[in-house]
Backbone as a chain_set.jsonl record, in Angstrom:
{"seq": "MSISKTDVIKEVAKQSGFSVTDSTKAVNTLVSVLTAMLKPVGAKITLTGFATLETKKRNSRSGVNPKTGEKIQIRARNTVTIKAGKPLKDAVN", "coords": {"N": [[14.077, -30.103, 115.5], [13.754, -32.012, 112.657], [15.481, -33.957, 110.376], [15.29, -35.436, 107.282], [16.193, -38.319, 105.248], [15.837, -37.608, 102.617], [16.173, -34.846, 102.78], [18.889, -34.761, 103.381], [19.945, -35.866, 101.03], [19.199, -33.898, 99.148], [20.728, -31.749, 100.098], [23.315, -32.754, 99.766], [23.356, -32.881, 96.978], [23.115, -30.159, 96.38], [25.461, -29.03, 97.569], [27.51, -30.46, 96.335], [27.134, -30.265, 93.643], [26.261, -32.341, 92.159], [23.685, -34.237, 90.493], [20.333, -34.745, 91.761], [19.611, -37.382, 91.463], [22.126, -38.693, 91.206], [23.164, -38.008, 93.7], [21.365, -39.315, 95.364], [21.987, -41.98, 94.746], [24.616, -42.014, 95.728], [24.301, -41.487, 98.523], [22.612, -43.627, 99.254], [24.309, -45.758, 98.597], [26.429, -45.319, 100.393], [25.08, -45.741, 102.85], [24.369, -48.449, 102.525], [26.914, -49.678, 102.319], [28.086, -49.036, 104.833], [26.252, -50.327, 106.524], [26.59, -53.049, 105.758], [29.28, -53.395, 106.459], [29.155, -53.142, 109.199], [27.853, -55.37, 110.131], [29.173, -57.731, 111.323], [29.75, -58.618, 114.746], [31.637, -56.498, 116.773], [32.742, -55.089, 114.762], [34.204, -52.077, 113.572], [34.011, -48.805, 112.521], [35.738, -45.994, 111.618], [35.227, -42.736, 110.943], [37.127, -40.331, 110.407], [37.165, -37.281, 112.089], [34.463, -37.14, 112.137], [32.759, -39.407, 113.242], [32.773, -42.48, 115.18], [31.663, -45.668, 114.559], [30.44, -48.618, 115.996], [29.827, -52.091, 116.391], [28.303, -53.906, 118.983], [27.795, -56.559, 121.335], [24.947, -56.96, 123.215], [24.133, -58.217, 126.286], [21.578, -60.498, 127.533], [19.044, -59.378, 129.796], [17.284, -58.512, 132.837], [14.19, -56.771, 133.023], [11.599, -54.255, 133.429], [8.222, -54.036, 132.634], [6.931, -50.997, 131.78], [4.227, -50.285, 131.754], [2.755, -52.267, 133.122], [4.302, -53.024, 135.265], [5.277, -55.512, 135.456], [7.833, -57.997, 135.681], [10.191, -58.657, 133.157], [12.064, -60.536, 130.714], [14.679, -59.37, 128.846], [15.864, -59.991, 125.696], [19.119, -61.058, 124.467], [21.06, -59.119, 122.185], [22.474, -57.604, 119.221], [23.955, -54.399, 118.881], [24.444, -51.015, 117.723], [26.871, -48.631, 118.425], [27.524, -45.158, 118.535], [30.029, -42.816, 118.468], [30.705, -39.527, 118.672], [33.126, -37.616, 116.868], [35.785, -35.319, 117.777], [35.88, -32.913, 116.102], [33.201, -32.865, 115.19], [31.784, -32.707, 117.597], [32.728, -30.21, 118.478], [31.691, -28.592, 116.459], [28.926, -28.633, 116.874], [28.626, -27.455, 119.285]], "CA": [[14.215, -30.12, 114.058], [13.941, -33.355, 112.134], [16.042, -33.937, 109.029], [15.064, -36.732, 106.655], [17.182, -38.778, 104.28], [15.61, -36.784, 101.423], [16.818, -33.557, 103.038], [20.336, -34.988, 103.259], [20.232, -36.051, 99.6], [19.09, -32.585, 98.496], [21.87, -30.935, 100.524], [24.488, -33.317, 99.081], [23.264, -32.433, 95.582], [23.366, -28.717, 96.368], [26.855, -28.708, 97.892], [28.465, -31.149, 95.458], [26.88, -29.974, 92.238], [25.749, -33.549, 91.523], [22.228, -34.265, 90.34], [19.642, -35.395, 92.877], [19.693, -38.821, 91.184], [23.465, -39.146, 91.579], [23.297, -37.844, 95.154], [20.586, -40.408, 95.956], [22.81, -43.188, 94.604], [25.775, -41.904, 96.624], [23.856, -41.63, 99.913], [22.149, -45.012, 99.425], [25.491, -46.625, 98.573], [27.122, -45.139, 101.677], [24.296, -46.419, 103.882], [24.502, -49.892, 102.293], [28.282, -50.094, 102.643], [28.25, -48.972, 106.284], [25.432, -51.393, 107.108], [27.253, -54.333, 105.507], [30.538, -53.46, 107.206], [28.87, -53.196, 110.631], [27.133, -56.597, 110.495], [29.839, -58.588, 112.313], [29.92, -58.042, 116.085], [33.0, -56.037, 116.987], [33.174, -54.259, 113.634], [34.387, -50.688, 113.98], [34.278, -47.906, 111.4], [36.12, -44.661, 112.068], [35.172, -41.671, 109.946], [37.928, -39.324, 111.09], [36.585, -35.949, 112.118], [33.006, -37.205, 112.22], [32.275, -40.319, 114.273], [33.175, -43.88, 115.164], [30.528, -46.567, 114.701], [30.938, -49.925, 116.416], [28.804, -53.044, 116.808], [28.593, -54.568, 120.259], [26.791, -57.523, 121.784], [24.287, -56.593, 124.467], [23.678, -59.443, 126.944], [20.194, -60.489, 128.002], [18.944, -58.778, 131.129], [15.936, -58.379, 133.377], [13.633, -55.435, 132.912], [10.255, -54.095, 133.956], [7.262, -53.453, 131.711], [6.524, -49.761, 132.436], [2.763, -50.198, 131.867], [2.177, -53.21, 134.085], [5.205, -53.267, 136.385], [5.661, -56.915, 135.399], [9.229, -58.266, 135.332], [10.341, -59.329, 131.874], [13.432, -60.852, 130.316], [15.034, -58.725, 127.588], [16.78, -60.916, 125.024], [20.428, -60.569, 124.012], [21.029, -58.653, 120.798], [23.591, -56.779, 118.778], [23.584, -52.999, 118.782], [25.468, -50.14, 117.159], [27.148, -47.433, 119.205], [28.109, -44.079, 117.749], [30.741, -41.849, 119.29], [31.035, -38.363, 117.845], [34.51, -37.165, 116.875], [35.987, -33.985, 118.341], [35.418, -31.829, 115.22], [31.735, -32.839, 115.188], [31.367, -32.172, 118.906], [33.02, -28.766, 118.484], [30.815, -27.919, 115.493], [27.564, -28.515, 117.381], [28.607, -26.718, 120.561]], "C": [[14.52, -31.551, 113.618], [14.402, -33.258, 110.68], [15.904, -35.334, 108.449], [16.201, -37.08, 105.698], [17.062, -37.953, 102.994], [16.26, -35.416, 101.577], [18.335, -33.662, 102.884], [20.715, -35.105, 101.789], [20.196, -34.714, 98.868], [20.281, -31.689, 98.854], [23.163, -31.428, 99.883], [24.498, -32.84, 97.634], [23.626, -30.954, 95.471], [24.848, -28.397, 96.572], [27.855, -29.329, 96.93], [28.317, -30.77, 93.993], [26.413, -31.195, 91.47], [24.242, -33.424, 91.355], [21.619, -34.942, 91.571], [19.697, -36.913, 92.693], [21.051, -39.38, 91.592], [23.678, -39.051, 93.087], [22.528, -38.941, 95.879], [21.377, -41.708, 95.897], [23.975, -43.162, 95.584], [25.37, -42.129, 98.079], [23.394, -43.061, 100.166], [23.314, -45.999, 99.43], [26.252, -46.525, 99.889], [26.39, -45.882, 102.788], [24.439, -47.938, 103.737], [25.882, -50.413, 102.687], [28.504, -50.097, 104.151], [27.474, -50.086, 106.975], [26.107, -52.748, 106.949], [28.525, -54.478, 106.341], [30.306, -53.59, 108.711], [28.174, -54.48, 111.065], [27.877, -57.479, 111.488], [29.989, -57.871, 113.669], [31.379, -57.68, 116.27], [33.533, -55.206, 115.837], [33.223, -52.8, 114.087], [34.756, -49.87, 112.75], [34.587, -46.534, 111.977], [36.098, -43.715, 110.877], [35.828, -40.466, 110.607], [37.3, -37.944, 110.957], [35.079, -35.95, 112.232], [32.555, -38.096, 113.373], [32.914, -41.687, 114.123], [31.92, -44.701, 115.434], [31.066, -47.942, 115.035], [29.768, -50.82, 116.803], [29.264, -53.738, 118.077], [27.468, -55.541, 120.57], [26.244, -57.045, 123.121], [23.716, -57.878, 125.069], [22.209, -59.333, 127.329], [20.18, -59.952, 129.428], [17.488, -58.736, 131.562], [15.487, -56.94, 133.226], [12.245, -55.416, 133.514], [9.389, -53.453, 132.888], [6.719, -52.184, 132.377], [5.006, -49.62, 132.595], [2.214, -51.04, 133.006], [3.033, -53.409, 135.33], [5.699, -54.705, 136.427], [7.133, -57.056, 135.015], [9.256, -59.046, 134.024], [11.812, -59.617, 131.614], [13.665, -60.22, 128.947], [16.116, -59.571, 126.944], [18.094, -60.242, 124.642], [20.285, -60.123, 122.568], [22.278, -57.855, 120.489], [23.085, -55.349, 118.625], [24.738, -52.204, 118.182], [25.631, -48.938, 118.082], [27.818, -46.414, 118.284], [28.753, -43.094, 118.714], [31.179, -40.709, 118.378], [32.51, -38.013, 117.985], [34.609, -35.736, 117.382], [35.543, -32.872, 117.396], [33.891, -31.732, 115.159], [31.202, -32.267, 116.494], [31.561, -30.67, 118.96], [32.056, -28.008, 117.584], [29.398, -27.724, 116.038], [27.489, -27.763, 118.706], [29.005, -25.286, 120.398]], "O": [[15.423, -32.203, 114.142], [13.792, -32.567, 109.865], [16.351, -36.308, 109.054], [17.052, -36.247, 105.385], [18.069, -37.637, 102.36], [16.832, -34.885, 100.625], [18.979, -32.771, 102.33], [21.698, -34.508, 101.351], [21.075, -34.43, 98.054], [20.782, -30.954, 98.004], [24.013, -30.625, 99.499], [25.543, -32.439, 97.121], [24.361, -30.554, 94.568], [25.421, -27.591, 95.839], [28.938, -28.781, 96.728], [29.244, -30.93, 93.2], [26.187, -31.116, 90.263], [23.604, -32.595, 92.004], [22.314, -35.626, 92.323], [19.818, -37.648, 93.673], [21.125, -40.419, 92.248], [24.308, -39.927, 93.681], [22.991, -39.445, 96.903], [21.434, -42.451, 96.877], [24.287, -44.179, 96.203], [26.03, -42.885, 98.793], [23.748, -43.65, 101.187], [23.301, -46.97, 100.186], [26.675, -47.542, 100.439], [27.019, -46.58, 103.583], [24.612, -48.637, 104.735], [25.999, -51.465, 103.315], [29.051, -51.057, 104.693], [27.98, -50.717, 107.903], [26.187, -53.515, 107.908], [28.812, -55.554, 106.866], [31.171, -54.097, 109.425], [27.926, -54.666, 112.256], [27.254, -57.948, 112.441], [30.309, -56.684, 113.727], [32.263, -58.476, 115.955], [34.64, -54.674, 115.911], [32.393, -52.352, 114.878], [35.697, -50.203, 112.029], [33.792, -45.977, 112.733], [36.858, -43.879, 109.923], [35.166, -39.679, 111.283], [36.952, -37.501, 109.863], [34.466, -34.896, 112.402], [32.029, -37.602, 114.37], [33.509, -42.012, 113.096], [31.206, -44.464, 116.408], [32.039, -48.393, 114.43], [28.828, -50.372, 117.461], [30.429, -54.104, 118.231], [26.335, -55.366, 120.122], [27.004, -56.76, 124.047], [22.907, -58.554, 124.434], [21.661, -58.236, 127.439], [21.162, -60.057, 130.163], [16.578, -58.905, 130.749], [16.291, -56.01, 133.292], [11.768, -56.42, 134.041], [9.772, -52.442, 132.299], [6.104, -52.275, 133.44], [4.548, -48.904, 133.486], [1.337, -50.609, 133.755], [2.543, -53.909, 136.343], [6.453, -55.08, 137.325], [7.629, -56.341, 134.144], [8.463, -59.962, 133.806], [12.692, -59.01, 132.223], [12.933, -60.502, 127.998], [17.152, -59.841, 127.55], [18.169, -59.02, 124.512], [19.485, -60.679, 121.816], [23.038, -57.482, 121.383], [21.925, -55.124, 118.281], [25.874, -52.676, 118.142], [24.65, -48.305, 118.472], [28.574, -46.769, 117.38], [28.117, -42.604, 119.647], [31.934, -40.915, 117.428], [33.079, -38.098, 119.073], [33.608, -35.02, 117.411], [34.875, -31.943, 117.851], [33.347, -30.631, 115.083], [30.285, -31.446, 116.498], [30.686, -29.937, 119.422], [31.648, -26.894, 117.915], [28.738, -26.743, 115.693], [26.397, -27.468, 119.191], [29.038, -24.54, 121.376]]}, "num_chains": 1, "name": "protein.A"}
């Protein structure tokens, strides 16, 4: 099952009683705020009862191209890790 951002917006509107326009603004604002707050490496956002999001630096490393078997160098980059909170884990199990 794949759920799109539009599906989330419609569900927010349904459960909150807000209009779809207001729900779109709220969801887009949340995404923008979280994105901006996660830009610095080491930033950590804890949404208690839901998840913890954290940016980490991933070092460069060697890899293998699965098509050709050729060794390649994978560049260093920043990444976001997400760890589900206990209530979320319990809700999906």
